[in-house]
C-alpha positions, 0 to 999 in steps of 0.5 A: 045860736052857738051850742056847746060842743066837746072835742076829743082829748087823749087822757093820761092821767102851814108862849107868843113871839112878835113879828121879826122886827129887825127887817120890818122896814121892808114891809112896804117893799114894792111888788114890782114884777118884771115880765119875762114872757109875753102870752098875748096872741093865739091860744087854743080854744074850745067851747065846753069844759072837761076834766081831761082838758086840764091835764098836761098831756092832752091833744088840742090839735083840732081846737079853734085858735083864738086871740088873747086878750079879746072877748070871744064874741069878737072872734066868731063866738057871738051870742055864746054864754057858758063854759069854754077852755083855753090852752097854750104852751110856753117855755120858761128859761132855767135862768129864772130858777130861784125867782118867784114866778107869777102868771097874769091872766088879766081880766076874765069875764066872768069866772076862771080856774087856771092850771099849769101842767095839770096843777091848779094855780088859781081861781077867781069867782064861783062857777055855777050853781053858786055863781059869782062873777069876778069880771073886774078882778085882775088874775095874778097867780103864783106858780109853784116852782116844782110844777115848772119844766124849766127849759121845757114845754109847759101848758097853761089851761084856763077854764072860763064861765061867762053868764052873759054879754062879753066872755073870756080873757078879755083884757090885760097884760097877759104873761109870765112875770118874775118877782123877788128871789124865792125863800129857801123854805124847809116847808113850802106851805103855799097851796090848798088850806082848809078854811071856814068862816066864823069863830071858834077857839077850839079850831086851834086844837091839833085834833079839831075835825076840819074834814067838812071845811072848804079848801082855799088856795093860799096865798089868795084873797077869800073874796076871790074864792067863793067868799065875796063881800064876807067880813069878820072872823074866819079860820085857816088850817093846814096839816103837814109833816116836817121832814127837815133837819133843822127842828133844833135851830131857830125857825121862822114861820113866814105867813106873808101878808094877812088882811087884817088881823091874825093869831097864828097857832102851831100845834095848838100853841100861839106863836104870833099875832099882828093887831089885837082882838078883844074878848068881845065879838067883832071888837078889835084894836087896829092901827089900820096898817096891819094888812100891810105888815109882813108876818114873820113869827119865831117858832119855839124850839121843840114845838115843831114835831119831826116826821109827825103831823103838825097843824097850823091854825090861823084865826083871821079878822077882816074889818072890811074890804079884802080879807085873808092870807093874800100875799106870799111866800108862805112857809117855814125856814131857818132864821139864817135863811130868813135874814139872807132872803131879806138882805138879798131883796132889800134893794130890789126896787131901788 
């Protein structure tokens, strides 16, 4: 039987306005991604997990070498169930600046958390004590551009928990992929949001206390973040400070894609909705297509407060299957930049 062992590591430690319809024909744009870096092959590997191992500056020189993708049972760790950590260095060309980048970690048995240069970029499933497997979910995580060292060394760290049988990064097309050009966002709202299941319209208020809520990564399905099989109402909230110079211009709050129906509030005011929720609990009017719709909501001039705390509150109703704010980018930008973005990307998959 293999026992857990730990190795040394030196530590350093988001009046009602409608969806912008002018470009709605692009709502079915393919999410085709182009692989720009193959990450299959040898990775550093160690049984166990430690917080310092997630950091960028961490010596893994004495770790084992393991092949990815492949169950760790097939590479000398037969019979081991529990935590393990993978690490790999890679370089991203500066030529990719301005494009959205994603890491595909394929299929992981059972649960994972992924970090790039010490910053969490995604997680799927739930670690103990509230363990939930996600062995059948493909891991595709957005990489925020601000954490990438273009033309320099980057480190991906993946913490994995396996409950039984095969474990690890077991299959898939492992690599870095490039997608559409990035939006020129005044405010990037991707990352951690407050989240709570259930429904309460008081949650739209700027003064609502969400300090006890969970944190979820946005974009990302809530089923992959501790809410597996949950259907019904839920709320997202995010505080941010607007430091831009465009508060008197026409601004757009771009919320990507949401499954299924949403009502979006900025500082307590409704700024957009897709689908229709009625006054009765769990009753809604739906075409069945809302989950595919792009959310681009105009912001009334003056609603966004400069150099002060702003709060976005989003009421979501999921009728079944996947749920939540599942596809980005997410943020605030000028109407000019919004139109420019779609004109630039409209022929992406032709």
